[in-house]
N, C-alpha and C positions, 0 to 999 in steps of 0.2 A: 589637296583639299585643306581647308583650314581646320584648326582644332575644334572650333565651334560647330562646323558642319559635321564633323566626325561624331561629336558628342550628340548632336541632334539626331543623326541617323541611328546611332546605337540606342538611344532612348526610344526611338520609334520602333526598332526591331524588338526590343525588350517588351514594350507595351503591346505590340501586336501579338506577342505570345502570352503575356500575362492576362490581359483583359478577357480574351475568350476562355482561357482556362478558369479564371475566377468565376466568370458567368456560368460556365458549364458546371462547376462545383456547386455553386449556389442553387442553380436550378435542380440539380440532382438531389441536394439536401431538402429543398422545398418539396419535391415530388415524394421523397421518402417520408416526410412528415405528413403529407396528405394521404399517402397510402396507409400509414399507421393509424391516422384518424379514421379513415374508412373502415379499417379492420376493427378498430375499437367500437365504432358505432354498430357494426354488424354483430359483434359479440354481445354488446349490450342488448340489442334487439332479440337475439337468441335467448339470452338470460331472462329477459322480460317475458317472452313467450313461455319458457319453461316454468318460471315462477307462477304465471297465470294458470298454466295447466295443472301444476301441483297444488295450488291453493284450493281449498274446499270451503263451502259455505259453513258457517258456524251453526246456524240454526236450520231447522227443517223448513221447507217452503210453506207448509201448512201448520197452523198452530196445533199443539197437542191438546185434545179435548178431554181425554180421560187417561189416567195413569193405568198401565196394564197391571194386572194382578201378578205379583211375584209368587213363585211357589214357596211353601214353607220350608225353610232350611232346617236341617236336623240340629237341634240344640244339644250341645255337648253336656253331659251330666257334670255336676259339680265335682265329682271324684276325679274326672279327667283333668280338672284344672289345678290339682294339687291338694285337694282336701280329702286325702285317702285314709282309710282306717289303718290301724297299726298292724293288723294281721296281714294285710296286703304288703306292707313294707317288709315284714319278716319273710313272707313267701318270696319276694323279689331277692332278698339277700341270700336265701337258701339256694335259689337257682343260679346265683352268680358264681363263677369260678373262684377258687380260693385266692389265686394270685391277684384278682381284682378287688376282693373285699378286704384284704389285709393292707395296712399302711406300708409304704416302702421302708425297707430296713436302712438305717443310717449306719455309716461305717466309721 
């Protein structure tokens, strides 16, 4: 056989192995991309359903015609807010343990 015929047969053998391999690789990659896209669409649909289920209406379906009466809350006396008489402060200091009422000793 001539060198040219040998080269042509070698190229044909190589191409007969490479072309189907590349075609198979590309089709597998394309199928993987399509599968990932399908999975992504399914996950997005599940997320949309979950968000729709978790969302609640901001307002009531019927307008509020009358504000309900709230019970009167106990009003704290002014003395509870820090406006206490001096004798109450003295009583509080008398009931306090000595180690709390004395300033810490410096060394």
